[in-house]
C-alpha positions as CSV (number, residue, x, y, z in Angstrom):
1,M,-0.2,-0.1,0.1
2,I,1.0,3.5,-0.7
3,S,1.5,5.9,2.1
4,Y,-0.1,9.2,2.4
5,S,2.9,10.7,3.3
6,R,4.8,9.2,0.1
7,V,1.8,10.9,-2.3
8,E,2.2,14.3,-0.3
9,T,6.1,14.2,-0.8
10,A,5.8,13.1,-4.4
11,M,3.2,15.9,-5.4
12,Y,5.4,18.5,-3.8
13,E,8.5,17.7,-5.1
14,A,6.7,17.1,-8.5
15,M,5.3,20.5,-8.3
16,K,8.2,22.2,-7.2
17,T,10.6,20.8,-9.6
18,A,8.1,21.7,-12.5
19,A,8.6,25.2,-11.4
20,L,12.2,24.9,-11.6
21,K,13.3,22.6,-14.4
22,M,12.1,22.7,-18.0
23,P,11.2,19.3,-19.5
24,P,14.3,17.9,-21.6
25,D,12.0,17.4,-24.7
26,V,11.0,21.1,-24.5
27,L,14.2,22.4,-23.9
28,D,15.7,20.6,-26.9
29,V,13.0,22.0,-29.2
30,L,13.6,25.5,-28.0
31,Q,17.1,24.8,-28.5
32,K,16.4,23.9,-32.3
33,A,14.3,26.9,-32.8
34,M,17.1,29.1,-31.5
35,K,19.1,27.6,-34.5
36,E,16.1,27.9,-37.2
37,E,15.2,31.5,-36.3
38,S,17.0,34.5,-38.1
39,D,14.9,37.4,-36.9
40,P,17.0,39.2,-33.8
41,L,13.8,39.9,-32.0
42,A,12.8,36.1,-32.3
43,K,16.2,35.0,-31.1
44,M,16.4,37.2,-28.4
45,H,13.2,35.8,-26.9
46,L,14.3,32.4,-27.1
47,E,17.8,33.3,-25.6
48,L,16.0,34.9,-22.5
49,S,14.0,32.1,-22.1
50,L,16.6,29.4,-22.0
51,Q,18.7,31.6,-20.0
52,N,15.7,31.8,-17.3
53,A,15.4,28.0,-17.5
54,M,19.1,27.5,-16.8
55,F,19.0,30.2,-13.8
56,A,16.2,28.3,-12.5
57,S,17.8,25.0,-12.7
58,E,20.5,26.4,-10.7
59,G,18.2,27.6,-7.9
60,K,18.3,31.2,-8.9
61,G,14.5,32.0,-9.3
62,L,11.8,30.3,-11.4
63,I,11.5,29.2,-15.0
64,C,8.6,31.9,-15.3
65,G,7.3,34.0,-12.7
66,D,3.5,33.0,-13.3
67,T,3.2,29.7,-11.9
68,G,-0.6,29.9,-13.1
69,F,-3.0,27.0,-12.1
70,P,-1.8,24.1,-10.0
71,L,-3.0,21.0,-11.5
72,F,-2.1,17.1,-11.0
73,F,-2.8,14.3,-13.4
74,V,-2.6,10.9,-11.3
75,K,-2.8,7.6,-12.9
76,A,-3.4,4.4,-10.9
77,G,-3.3,0.8,-11.6
78,N,-5.8,-1.6,-10.9
79,R,-4.2,-2.9,-7.8
80,T,-3.0,0.4,-6.6
81,E,-3.9,1.0,-2.9
82,V,-3.5,4.3,-1.0
83,E,-3.3,4.7,2.7
84,G,-7.1,6.1,3.4
85,G,-8.4,5.8,0.1
86,F,-8.0,7.7,-3.3
87,G,-10.0,10.6,-1.9
88,R,-6.8,11.1,0.2
89,L,-5.2,12.4,-3.0
90,W,-7.1,15.5,-2.9
91,D,-5.7,16.2,0.6
92,A,-2.4,15.3,-0.5
93,A,-2.6,18.0,-3.4
94,R,-3.8,20.8,-1.2
95,A,-1.0,20.1,1.4
96,A,1.8,20.1,-1.5
97,V,0.5,23.1,-3.2
98,A,0.1,25.2,0.2
99,K,3.6,24.2,1.0
100,A,5.2,25.1,-2.5
101,T,3.2,28.5,-2.3
102,A,4.6,29.1,1.1
103,E,8.0,28.4,0.0
104,S,7.6,30.6,-3.1
105,F,7.9,27.9,-5.7
106,L,4.3,28.7,-6.6
107,R,2.7,32.6,-6.6
108,P,-0.8,32.7,-4.9
109,T,-2.5,33.4,-8.1
110,M,-5.9,31.4,-7.4
111,V,-8.7,33.9,-6.4
112,D,-12.5,34.1,-6.1
113,P,-13.8,34.5,-9.4
114,L,-16.5,37.1,-8.4
115,T,-15.0,38.8,-5.3
116,R,-11.4,38.2,-6.4
117,S,-10.6,37.6,-2.8
118,N,-7.3,35.5,-2.5
119,P,-6.5,33.0,0.1
120,G,-2.8,33.3,-0.7
121,N,-2.2,29.5,-0.7
122,N,-3.5,28.4,-3.9
123,I,-6.2,26.4,-1.9
124,F,-9.8,27.3,-3.2
125,R,-12.8,25.7,-4.4
126,G,-11.7,23.3,-7.2
127,M,-8.0,24.3,-6.8
128,P,-5.6,22.5,-7.0
129,K,-7.0,20.1,-9.5
130,V,-6.7,16.5,-9.5
131,E,-7.6,14.3,-12.4
132,L,-7.7,10.6,-11.5
133,S,-7.4,7.8,-14.2
134,F,-6.9,4.1,-14.1
135,E,-4.7,2.1,-16.3
136,G,-3.2,-1.4,-16.3
137,E,-2.9,-4.0,-13.9
138,G,-0.1,-2.6,-11.9
139,N,0.0,-1.3,-8.2
140,S,2.1,1.8,-8.5
141,L,0.9,5.7,-8.9
142,E,2.0,8.1,-11.3
143,I,1.7,11.7,-10.7
144,I,2.1,14.7,-13.2
145,A,2.5,18.1,-11.9
146,A,1.5,20.7,-14.4
147,P,1.7,24.4,-12.9
148,K,-0.1,25.9,-16.0
149,G,0.6,29.4,-16.7
150,G,-2.1,31.8,-16.8
151,G,-1.2,33.3,-20.3
152,S,-1.5,30.4,-22.2
153,E,-4.9,29.5,-20.5
154,I,-6.5,32.8,-20.6
155,F,-5.4,33.5,-24.3
156,G,-5.3,30.0,-25.7
157,T,-8.5,28.4,-25.0
158,F,-11.0,28.3,-27.5
159,Y,-14.3,26.1,-28.1
160,K,-16.8,25.8,-31.2
161,M,-19.5,23.4,-31.9
162,L,-19.0,23.1,-35.8
163,F,-21.5,21.5,-38.2
164,P,-20.6,18.0,-39.3
165,S,-20.5,19.2,-42.7
166,D,-17.5,21.6,-41.9
167,G,-15.4,18.5,-42.1
168,K,-11.6,18.7,-41.9
169,T,-11.4,21.9,-43.7
170,G,-13.5,23.8,-41.1
171,I,-11.6,21.9,-38.1
172,M,-8.2,23.1,-39.7
173,K,-9.4,26.6,-40.3
174,F,-10.7,27.1,-36.7
175,I,-7.6,26.0,-35.0
176,I,-5.2,28.1,-37.5
177,E,-7.6,31.0,-36.5
178,C,-7.3,30.1,-32.7
179,I,-3.5,29.8,-33.2
180,K,-3.2,33.4,-34.6
181,D,-5.2,35.1,-32.4
182,G,-3.5,33.4,-29.3
183,C,0.2,34.3,-30.9
184,Y,-0.8,38.1,-31.4
185,A,1.6,40.2,-29.4
186,G,2.7,37.1,-27.9
187,K,-0.3,36.5,-25.6
188,I,0.2,32.6,-25.0
189,C,3.9,33.1,-25.0
190,P,4.9,31.3,-28.0
191,P,6.6,28.8,-29.0
192,A,3.3,27.0,-27.8
193,I,2.2,23.6,-27.1
194,V,-1.0,23.5,-28.9
195,G,-3.6,21.0,-27.7
196,V,-6.8,20.1,-29.9
197,G,-9.8,18.0,-28.7
198,I,-11.9,17.0,-31.3
199,G,-15.3,15.1,-30.6
200,G,-17.0,14.0,-27.5
201,T,-19.3,16.4,-25.4
202,A,-18.3,20.1,-24.8
203,D,-16.5,19.4,-21.5
204,L,-14.9,16.0,-22.9
205,C,-13.6,18.0,-26.0
206,M,-12.1,20.6,-23.7
207,K,-10.5,18.0,-21.8
208,L,-9.0,16.2,-24.4
209,A,-7.4,19.5,-25.7
210,K,-5.9,20.1,-22.2
211,E,-4.4,16.8,-22.0
212,A,-3.3,17.0,-25.6
213,A,-1.4,20.0,-24.7
214,L,0.0,18.9,-21.1
215,L,0.5,15.2,-21.4
216,R,2.3,14.6,-24.8
217,T,6.0,14.4,-25.4
218,V,6.7,17.1,-27.8
219,G,7.4,15.8,-31.3
220,T,5.3,12.8,-30.8
221,H,2.3,12.0,-33.1
222,S,-1.2,10.4,-32.7
223,S,-1.0,6.8,-33.4
224,I,-4.0,7.3,-35.8
225,P,-2.6,7.9,-39.2
226,E,-5.4,10.3,-40.3
227,I,-4.9,12.3,-37.2
228,A,-1.2,12.2,-37.6
229,E,-1.3,13.8,-41.0
230,M,-3.5,16.5,-39.6
231,E,-1.1,17.4,-36.9
232,T,1.8,17.3,-39.6
233,K,0.0,19.7,-42.0
234,L,-1.3,21.9,-39.3
235,L,2.1,22.5,-37.8
236,S,3.4,23.1,-41.4
237,A,0.8,25.7,-42.0
238,I,1.7,27.7,-38.8
239,R,5.4,27.5,-39.6
240,E,4.6,29.1,-42.8
241,S,2.5,32.2,-41.2
242,G,5.3,34.2,-40.3
243,I,4.6,34.1,-36.8
244,G,7.6,33.3,-34.5
245,P,8.5,33.4,-30.8
246,M,6.4,35.8,-28.7
247,G,4.6,36.8,-31.6
248,S,7.5,38.3,-33.3
249,K,8.6,37.8,-37.2
250,G,9.7,34.1,-37.5
251,I,8.6,30.6,-37.9
252,N,8.2,29.2,-34.4
253,A,4.9,30.1,-33.2
254,V,4.1,26.6,-32.2
255,M,6.4,23.8,-31.1
256,A,4.1,21.2,-31.2
257,L,0.5,20.5,-32.2
258,N,-1.3,17.5,-30.9
259,I,-4.8,16.3,-31.5
260,E,-6.8,13.9,-29.4
261,T,-10.3,12.8,-30.4
262,A,-13.5,10.9,-29.0
263,A,-16.5,9.8,-30.4
264,T,-19.4,12.4,-30.5
265,H,-23.0,12.6,-31.6
266,T,-23.9,12.3,-35.3
267,A,-25.2,15.9,-35.5
268,A,-22.2,17.3,-33.6
269,L,-18.7,18.4,-34.4
270,P,-17.2,20.0,-31.2
271,V,-13.4,21.3,-31.5
272,A,-11.6,22.7,-28.7
273,V,-8.1,24.5,-28.6
274,N,-5.9,24.7,-25.4
275,A,-2.4,25.9,-25.4
276,Q,0.5,25.5,-23.2
277,C,3.3,28.2,-23.1
278,L,7.0,27.7,-24.2
279,V,8.4,26.6,-20.8
280,G,5.8,23.6,-20.9
281,R,6.1,22.8,-17.1
282,R,5.4,19.6,-16.2
283,W,7.3,16.8,-13.8
284,K,6.3,13.3,-13.0
285,A,6.8,11.4,-9.9
286,I,6.2,7.5,-9.6
287,I,5.7,5.8,-6.5
288,S,6.3,2.3,-6.4
289,G,3.3,0.0,-5.5
290,D,5.4,-1.5,-2.1
291,D,5.9,2.3,-1.2
292,S,9.6,1.8,-1.2
293,K,10.8,4.6,-3.7
294,I,9.8,7.7,-5.7
295,T,11.1,8.0,-9.1
296,Y,11.3,11.7,-10.5
297,T,11.7,12.4,-14.2
298,G,10.8,15.1,-16.9
299,T,10.0,12.5,-19.6
300,L,6.6,11.5,-19.9
């Protein structure tokens, strides 16, 4: 059985590390983008972002000052047991986020949507957010902490119910329009990781887009050939748009475009877009089923 203290520790360390270290796949793509860009302003934006990442990894600040929304994605096996039950995951998430906030690894950005009152610790209704899923027959627990920046969420979230007759052309047109809108003046802090959800209900469609943006290794493609082809075509089209890092002139407005799909109603064609900013913050902790160790990694 996995102890509650292990879960709290894993959540805290994963969230703290996500604020300090850029995932290796994201770092590799940004370094490649640096070599591709020719516009001085585009290169400067990337240089500064990579410098911030280097300083943060050395304990000299955070990758980005906006630590945004505290999100956890937790995956358990069918034989996983957690001390006190799975409901304790939310208790551990609140304790981990409160500690990370008190130690200034997270900024206190969570407020009441109407009164704007701020508890000062990122603990409020619905936050931190924990998504729990089950997969496989194992007994371990996988936790991905993702402090998602406010800019990418605020300016990079779109949803539209298309007509089925709009088809692929309508879907791709909508996605490109969303990216152009989000990249204007660098609102989503590009080069962005863009997640797209197609199908399902309205809420499932948006969930697919969020997970496509946060939980896919940069550079990978869908296992569905038709979807992988759409991803490639869209990324190529965006690279030809003339938009670069932080909305400057260039080719790297988007570092990855990931699409996830689900079945939908015969009369519906819902499409959602959700962007992740260039720092791509996420870190994973894996707790062994016998509670003997926690493994941390920036690789998904």
